[in-house]
C-alpha positions as CSV (number, residue, x, y, z in Angstrom):
1,M,58.9,-7.9,-37.5
2,T,61.5,-7.0,-35.3
3,R,65.2,-8.7,-36.1
4,R,65.1,-10.1,-32.3
5,Q,61.9,-11.7,-33.1
6,L,62.9,-13.1,-36.3
7,P,62.9,-17.2,-35.9
8,A,66.0,-19.1,-36.3
9,A,64.8,-21.9,-37.9
10,A,61.2,-22.9,-39.0
11,V,58.9,-26.2,-39.9
12,L,56.1,-25.4,-42.5
13,L,53.2,-27.6,-42.5
14,L,51.7,-28.8,-46.3
15,H,48.0,-30.5,-45.3
16,G,46.5,-33.2,-48.0
17,G,44.0,-32.3,-50.3
18,R,42.7,-33.7,-53.6
19,E,43.8,-34.9,-57.2
20,D,41.9,-32.4,-58.9
21,G,39.8,-29.7,-57.5
22,L,40.4,-25.6,-58.1
23,G,37.5,-24.6,-55.9
24,A,39.4,-22.7,-52.2
25,P,39.5,-25.2,-49.6
26,P,36.8,-24.8,-47.1
27,P,37.3,-22.4,-43.9
28,G,38.0,-23.7,-40.7
29,P,36.3,-26.4,-39.3
30,F,35.0,-27.6,-42.5
31,N,38.8,-28.3,-43.9
32,L,39.5,-31.5,-42.3
33,P,42.7,-31.9,-44.0
34,A,44.0,-29.2,-42.3
35,L,42.4,-29.9,-38.9
36,R,44.5,-33.1,-39.5
37,M,48.0,-31.1,-38.9
38,R,46.6,-29.1,-36.0
39,P,48.0,-32.0,-33.3
40,F,51.5,-31.8,-35.4
41,A,51.5,-28.3,-35.0
42,H,51.1,-28.4,-31.5
43,A,53.7,-31.0,-30.5
44,L,56.1,-29.7,-32.2
45,R,55.5,-25.8,-31.0
46,R,55.9,-28.1,-27.3
47,A,59.1,-29.8,-28.4
48,L,61.1,-27.0,-30.0
49,P,62.3,-23.6,-28.3
50,G,61.0,-20.0,-29.4
51,D,63.2,-19.4,-32.0
52,V,61.5,-22.0,-34.4
53,L,58.6,-20.8,-36.2
54,V,55.8,-23.7,-36.7
55,S,54.1,-22.8,-39.5
56,A,50.9,-23.9,-41.7
57,V,51.2,-23.5,-45.5
58,R,47.6,-21.9,-47.0
59,Y,46.7,-23.2,-50.1
60,G,44.7,-21.4,-53.1
61,H,43.3,-24.3,-54.4
62,R,42.0,-27.7,-52.9
63,G,43.7,-30.1,-55.5
64,W,47.2,-30.7,-57.2
65,N,45.7,-30.0,-60.6
66,G,47.4,-32.0,-62.9
67,S,50.6,-29.7,-64.3
68,R,49.4,-26.3,-62.2
69,A,51.0,-28.2,-59.1
70,D,49.1,-25.9,-57.3
71,P,49.9,-26.4,-53.4
72,L,54.0,-26.6,-55.0
73,H,53.6,-22.6,-55.9
74,D,51.9,-22.1,-52.6
75,A,54.7,-24.1,-50.9
76,V,57.5,-21.9,-53.0
77,R,55.4,-18.3,-52.0
78,A,55.3,-19.5,-48.4
79,L,59.3,-20.7,-48.5
80,D,60.0,-16.9,-50.6
81,E,58.0,-15.1,-48.2
82,L,60.2,-16.4,-44.8
83,R,63.5,-15.4,-46.6
84,R,62.6,-12.3,-47.1
85,A,61.4,-11.8,-43.7
86,A,64.1,-14.0,-41.9
87,G,66.8,-14.4,-43.8
88,D,68.7,-18.1,-44.9
89,I,67.4,-20.4,-42.0
90,P,67.0,-23.8,-41.9
91,V,63.4,-25.6,-42.8
92,V,62.0,-28.8,-42.5
93,L,58.8,-29.2,-44.4
94,V,56.4,-31.7,-43.2
95,G,53.6,-32.8,-45.7
96,H,50.8,-34.9,-45.4
97,S,49.2,-37.0,-48.7
98,M,49.4,-34.2,-51.2
99,G,50.9,-31.8,-49.1
100,G,54.1,-34.4,-48.9
101,R,54.1,-34.5,-52.4
102,A,54.6,-30.6,-52.6
103,A,57.0,-30.8,-49.8
104,L,59.0,-33.1,-52.2
105,H,58.8,-30.9,-55.1
106,A,59.4,-27.8,-53.1
107,A,62.4,-29.5,-51.6
108,G,65.0,-27.5,-54.0
109,H,64.2,-24.0,-52.3
110,P,67.7,-22.9,-51.1
111,L,66.1,-22.8,-47.3
112,V,64.9,-26.8,-47.0
113,R,67.2,-28.6,-45.3
114,G,64.7,-32.0,-45.1
115,V,61.4,-33.4,-45.9
116,V,59.1,-35.3,-43.5
117,G,56.5,-37.1,-46.0
118,L,53.3,-38.2,-43.8
119,A,51.9,-41.0,-45.8
120,P,53.3,-39.0,-49.0
121,W,51.7,-39.3,-52.6
122,C,54.6,-40.4,-54.7
123,P,53.5,-41.0,-57.9
124,D,55.9,-43.0,-60.9
125,G,58.1,-40.6,-62.4
126,D,57.8,-37.2,-60.1
127,P,60.9,-35.7,-60.1
128,V,63.8,-36.4,-57.6
129,E,66.6,-34.1,-58.6
130,Q,65.8,-31.4,-56.6
131,L,66.3,-33.4,-53.1
132,A,69.6,-33.5,-53.8
133,G,71.5,-32.7,-50.8
134,R,68.4,-32.7,-48.4
135,D,67.4,-35.3,-45.6
136,V,64.5,-37.2,-46.8
137,V,62.1,-39.1,-44.2
138,L,59.2,-40.6,-45.2
139,V,56.6,-42.1,-42.8
140,H,54.2,-44.9,-44.2
141,S,51.4,-47.3,-42.8
142,P,51.7,-50.6,-45.1
143,R,47.9,-50.7,-45.0
144,D,47.3,-47.1,-46.5
145,R,44.5,-47.6,-48.9
146,V,44.8,-44.4,-50.3
147,T,48.4,-43.4,-51.0
148,S,51.3,-46.4,-51.8
149,A,53.5,-47.3,-49.1
150,A,55.7,-49.1,-51.7
151,A,55.8,-45.7,-54.2
152,S,57.1,-43.9,-51.0
153,R,59.7,-46.9,-50.5
154,T,60.9,-46.8,-54.0
155,L,61.1,-43.1,-54.2
156,T,63.2,-43.1,-50.8
157,A,65.6,-45.6,-53.5
158,R,65.3,-43.1,-56.2
159,A,66.1,-39.8,-54.4
160,R,69.3,-41.6,-52.5
161,R,70.3,-42.0,-56.2
162,A,69.9,-38.6,-57.0
163,G,72.2,-37.5,-53.7
164,A,69.4,-37.2,-50.9
165,R,69.9,-39.1,-47.7
166,S,66.4,-40.6,-47.1
167,C,64.8,-43.4,-45.7
168,L,61.1,-44.7,-45.0
169,V,59.9,-45.5,-42.0
170,T,56.9,-48.0,-41.4
171,V,53.8,-47.3,-39.1
172,P,51.9,-50.8,-39.0
173,G,48.5,-50.7,-38.4
174,S,47.4,-47.7,-38.8
175,D,45.6,-46.0,-41.9
176,H,45.7,-42.8,-44.6
177,P,44.5,-40.1,-42.2
178,M,46.7,-41.0,-39.4
179,L,44.0,-41.4,-37.0
180,R,45.0,-45.0,-35.7
181,R,47.6,-45.0,-33.6
182,A,47.4,-40.7,-33.9
183,P,49.9,-40.0,-31.1
184,V,52.7,-42.2,-32.3
185,W,52.3,-40.6,-35.7
186,H,52.9,-37.4,-33.5
187,R,55.7,-38.3,-31.6
188,L,57.7,-40.2,-34.3
189,T,57.3,-36.5,-36.6
190,T,58.1,-34.6,-33.7
191,A,61.6,-36.5,-33.0
192,L,62.0,-36.6,-37.1
193,V,61.7,-32.4,-37.0
194,T,63.7,-31.5,-34.0
195,G,66.6,-34.0,-34.9
196,L,66.9,-32.8,-39.0
197,L,67.2,-29.3,-37.6
198,D,69.5,-30.3,-34.6
199,R,67.5,-29.5,-31.8
200,A,67.6,-32.8,-30.5
201,P,69.4,-36.3,-31.4
202,L,67.6,-37.8,-34.8
203,P,66.9,-41.5,-33.9
204,E,69.7,-43.7,-34.6
205,P,68.3,-45.9,-36.6
206,V,67.1,-43.2,-39.4
207,A,70.3,-41.5,-39.0
208,R,71.9,-44.9,-40.2
209,A,69.8,-44.9,-42.7
210,L,70.5,-41.7,-44.3
211,L,74.1,-42.5,-44.4
212,L,73.6,-45.4,-46.6
213,P,75.7,-45.0,-50.1
214,P,73.5,-44.1,-53.3
215,G,73.2,-47.6,-54.5
216,S,71.5,-49.3,-51.3
217,S,68.4,-51.0,-52.0
218,A,65.1,-49.6,-50.5
219,E,64.7,-52.4,-48.3
220,D,67.9,-51.2,-46.9
221,G,66.4,-47.8,-46.1
222,T,63.2,-49.0,-45.0
223,V,63.4,-48.5,-41.1
224,E,60.4,-50.1,-38.8
225,L,58.6,-48.1,-36.2
226,D,59.5,-50.7,-33.2
227,R,63.2,-49.3,-34.1
228,V,62.7,-46.2,-34.1
229,L,60.2,-45.3,-31.3
230,P,60.8,-48.9,-28.9
231,G,57.8,-50.0,-27.5
232,A,55.7,-47.6,-29.7
233,A,54.9,-51.0,-31.6
234,G,52.7,-52.5,-29.6
235,R,49.1,-53.5,-30.3
236,P,47.8,-50.5,-32.0
237,A,45.0,-48.3,-30.5
238,R,41.5,-48.7,-31.9
239,S,40.3,-45.5,-33.7
240,G,38.0,-44.6,-36.9
241,T,39.8,-44.9,-40.3
242,S,37.3,-42.1,-42.0
243,R,38.6,-39.6,-44.2
């Protein structure tokens, strides 16, 4: 890699997985959680200039695996490799479900400017101190039956008290796999990432929410989709909901 080819910024994508699973993720088209992130990668590459790297983090194991926190270490390893190759460039982590949890845990890395968590897994008691000074935008459907939108809302308030700039965007009528209303998820994620990297204006309702004082309530930091993407909150399109 030559100096001219080095990225000026990066987006790292972290797909979902399982609570437990020491086996390696299945290859190629059999890795459904990884496939779900491909449209996000395509949308981001179309929206971002060529000097912004968009890349997926590779996992060694399918699960979080308790205190092992395997995908966290995969994320940190990818960030370390990027730092060695490109220097101290700004990075936004985009993680879905288990990948959202890994992104939140890895946010203390020096390269990380912000996190976009898509239907993230946010267990009670997960640490938030590493989010201080970062932009944290979580996106969740109230109809999610796999991970909890309420837990995401609570985490944004805890993160704000710890020194993060945080908010939650709700996507009504969707689901955990992000299959219902998939184009909305792609558009919203692209708007958030390009804004957090200062490559486009951040949607104004999100920008205002990120400026809330530390003691603001979880409700104050929750933004509805139709305020972020006007006209996007119409009748949801029909689609499958299988994982």
